[in-house]
N, C-alpha and C positions, 0 to 999 in steps of 0.2 A: 327299519325306518330311519331316514337320515335326520340327525339332530340339528336343530338350528343353533346359531351362535349363542343365543340367550339361554337355551337349554344346557349347552355345554358349560357356560359360565356358572349357571345355577348348580350343576352337578359338581363342578370344581369347588364351589363355596361350601356345599354340603359335606364334601370330603374333608375340607380343611377344618370345618366345625367339628366333625366327628373325631378327627385326630386330636384336635385341641381338647375336646371333652375327655378323651381317653387319657391324655396327658395330665389333665387336672383331677382325675379320679382319686388320686392319693392325697389331695390337699385337705386341710382342715383336720388333722389329727391322725389320719391313717398313714403313718410315716415309715412303713416297712420298705426297705430297699430291696433291690433285686438279689443281693447277696444274702438276704435273710436278716440283716441287722435292723433292729427297730430303733427309731429315734424318738426320744421323749423330750418334750418341752417342760422345763421345771421353772416356775415363776415364783419369785419371792422379793422382799424389799432389800434395798442396798445396805441396810444396817447390818445384815449378816452376810453380806456379799463376799467379802474376801475369804473368810473362813470356810463358807459353804463351797465356794468355787474350788478350793484346794481339795475338799472331800470329793466333789463331783469329778474332778480330774483324776483322782486316785481310783474311783470306781470305773471310769472309762478305760483306764489303763489295765484294770484287773481282769477284763474279759472283752470279747468282741461280739457278743450277741446284742447288746444294748448300748446305745450312745445317748447320753443325756446332755442336752443343750440348755443353758440357763438363760432366763429372761429377767433382767433386773427392773424393779419398780422403785419409786421414791420411798424414802424412809418415813412414811406417813401412813398410819393404819387406816385412816379414812380414804386416802387416795387408792391404796391397795384394795380396800374393800370395794370401792366403786368400780375399779378396773375389773375385778373378778365378777362382780354382779352383772356388769354389762355383757361380759363374755358368756357366762353360764346361763343367764336368762334368755339369751338368744340362741342357745344350743351350739355355741362356738366350740370347735374342737381344736383350736390352735394352741391350747395349753392342756397338758395332761395331768401334771402334778402341781400343787400350789402349797406355798408356805402360808397358812391361814392363821391369823390372830385368833387366839383361843376364844375371845369374846364373840366371834361370829360363827362358830361351829353350828350351834343350834339353828340359827337363821338359815344357813345354807342347807343344812340337813332337812329342815322342814319344807324347803322348796323342792327337794328331790334331786339336788344338784350333786350330791356326794355319793361315791361308791361305798357300798357296805363292805367294811374290812373285817367283819366278825370272823374269827378263826383263821384269819390270814396273817395277823400280826400277833406275836407273842407278847402279852402285856404282864406276865406273871411277876417280873422283876421291877415293874414300874411303880411309881408312887400312885396311891389310890386317887388322889385329887385330880391329877392330870388325866388319868384314864376315865374318871367320871365325867370330866369336862369334855372328853372326846366321844362320849356315848350319848346317843339320842334315840329315844323310843326303844330302848333295850338293845340297840345295835351300835357297834363300834364303827363310827363313820370317819374317824380321824386317828392318826398315829401321833401321840405326844412326842414332838420332836425335841424341844427343850423348854425348860421353865427357867425364867430369870426374875430378878428382883431389882428394885431401884436402890441406888447408893448415893451418898453425898460425896462427890469428888471435890477436892479443894486444893489451893495453891500452897503446897508444902513450903516452898521457898519464902513465901510471904509470912507464914506463921513463924518460920525460923528467924527471919529478920526482926519480927516483932517480939520474939522470945515468948510466944503465946502457946498455951496448951490447946488441944483440940476441944472446942465447946461441945456440949451435949444437949443444949437447949436452943430453941429459936432465938430467945433473948440474948444468949451468949454469942451467937453468930452475928446478930445485929450490932452488938457492942464491938465485936472484933472488926466488923465491916467499917464502922465509923473510923477506926484507927488505920485501916488498910488502904483506903482510897489515896492514890498518889504513889503508892509503893509498888515498884516493879511493874508499872503499867496498869494497875488496878483502877478502874473507873466506877465499877459497880460492885455491890456486895453479893446480891443474889442472882441466880440464873436458873431457870427451870422451864417447864412447858405449860403455857397458860392459854393456848389457842382454844377456841370454843369447839372442842372435839373430844375424842377419847383421851387425848393428852391431858386436858384440863381435869377430867373426871379422875384419872388415875393419880394425879397430883393432889387434888383436893381431899380425896378419901384418906390420904396419908396424914394430912394436917388434922383431920377429924380423929383418926385412930390414935395419933400421937398426942392428942390432948384428952384422952380418955373418953372420946365420943364414939358413935357408931351410926350406921345408916338405918339398921333395923334392930329392934330389941329382941329379947329371947323368944318372944311370941311371934316374931315375924312382922310386927307392926312398925311403920316408919317413925323414926325419932329425929328427923332432920333438923327440927327447930329447937333442939335441946340447948341448954346454956353452954355446954362444952363445945358443941358444934358451931354455935354462933361465935364463940371466942376463937375457935380454930380458924374460922373463915376470916375473921378480922386480922389474925396474924398473917394469913396469906395475903390479904389485901394490903396490909402495911408493907410487906415485902415488895408487892407490885408497885405501890405508890412511891416508896421512899428508897428502895434498895436495888431495884431491878432496872434493866434497860427500858427505855420508853416503849419499845415495840414488843414487850414480853407477852402481851395478850394476843399476839399473832404467832408466837413461837410454838412450833412442834419440836421434835428432837433435832432435826437438821439445823434450824435457825439458832436454837440455844447452844448447840455444840459449837457452831462456827464462832459465836461471840466468845465462848470460853477459850477456844483454841487460839483466838487472837490475843489472849492474855488480858482481857479486860475485866474479868469477874473473879471474885474471891472464891466462890463455890458454885457448883452446879448440881442439881438433883437430876440424875439420869439413870438409864438402865445399865446394868453391869457391863455390857459389851463395850461401853464407851472407854473403858480402861485401855483397850487396844487401839481404837480409832483416835483417841486423844494423844497417842504417842506417834501418830503418823508423821511422815516427812511433810514439812510445811506447817506443822503445829508449833506455835511459839511457846507452848507450855510442855512440850515433850521432855520427860525427865524431871518435871517439877510438880507432878500430880501425886496426891495421896488420896486415900479413900477412908470413909468412916460410915457409921450408921446414921440414919436420919435423926434429926433432933426431936426432942419432946417439947410439948407445951406446958404451961403452968399446972394443968391438971393431968398431965400424962405421967405414967409410971415407967413405961418401957417403950423402946423404939419398935415401930411396926413398918412394914414395907408392903407395897402393892405387888403381888405376883403377876407376872405376865408370861409371855412366851408364844411360840408358834407350833402349830400342828401341821402334819403333812396330810393332805387330802387329795383324792383322785377325782377328776372330772367324770361324772357318771355318764356323759354323753359319748365318750370315746369307745372304740370297739374292744372286743374281748382280748385280742392280742396285745393291744396297748395296755389294757388293765393288768393283764398278767405280768407284763414287763414292769409296769409301775409298782406292783406289789413286790417284785424282786428287788427293785431299787430301794424302796422304802425299808424293806427288811435289812438291807445293807446299811442304810442310814441309821437304823434303830439298834444295830448290834452294839454290844458293850464296848468293843474296841473303837468303833467309829465315834460313839458318843464321848468316850474319853478323849479321843484325838480332837474332836470338835471343841470340847471344853477348854483344852489346853491351848488351842490356837486362838480362841476368841476372848477368853477372860482369865489370863494368868495373873491374878492379883491376890493380895491379902488385904484384909480390912483392919484398920487400926482402931 
């Protein structure tokens, strides 16, 4: 039967659509090439970007079965959290491996978004705490990538010019800040992260612990309104009101670090990785930074820090070939040699 022009056009369109669909069949996570190489998308925040990229490049050069491509996100735990939630909740397969903040592991695991890594990752040589935090409902759902802590970084050149010793108390730092304003570009004493987010919580608990307070007592009951905690909160508020930049209550890591690198603050409370980024080209304080423990309050006996870090997790929605490749990459990242190299690249510092 002779086909009409409309029938021929329709057949042609159907053929084009079929070819297009075949071409799109590998999108969304199924990234195996014709030569058998599997491509993995690894997403994490830019705070660990430079060091991580060097490790990823080394992995890619070490073999030709797997190629890892990195996807950088802002250095803000809340933004990273929301990006991952939006993807995983919709079954998105565009990301295979994620650097997930340790505080979100249980949330993601309870939603069924994370691959079970039990017996696929060797955790025998790892610290008990990070492994426990990576375990949900008896299953290992994350690989402890690294654990970090907060540090007080300060302008060593300013202390030297003042002939001052490194203070060990919040009061001591406030007294020093009063003297430091106007010296070598200092405009403010204190710099930290006080945005209404995870950043604020991690900062606040340190004031509490360093003033002899706590969030829960030994029985697990909340003791938020204790005298020590109220005093600690007032210390933090005084720093916000009298010693920090006006925008401090909007600062996460990125904003606070930028102000310190501009040379405007005497000290900054930040995560240990800032030691490297603070020395970047363009930083006005490169070579002028030193580090010490967090201060104590009037009722504090010793310095405490909030521990943080990232775990490596696998998108449970990707196919089995992708998962197997992801496990191979994660084991590379978790090896003792790689862990050592990552540490030396990201935080080669000593604490005074």
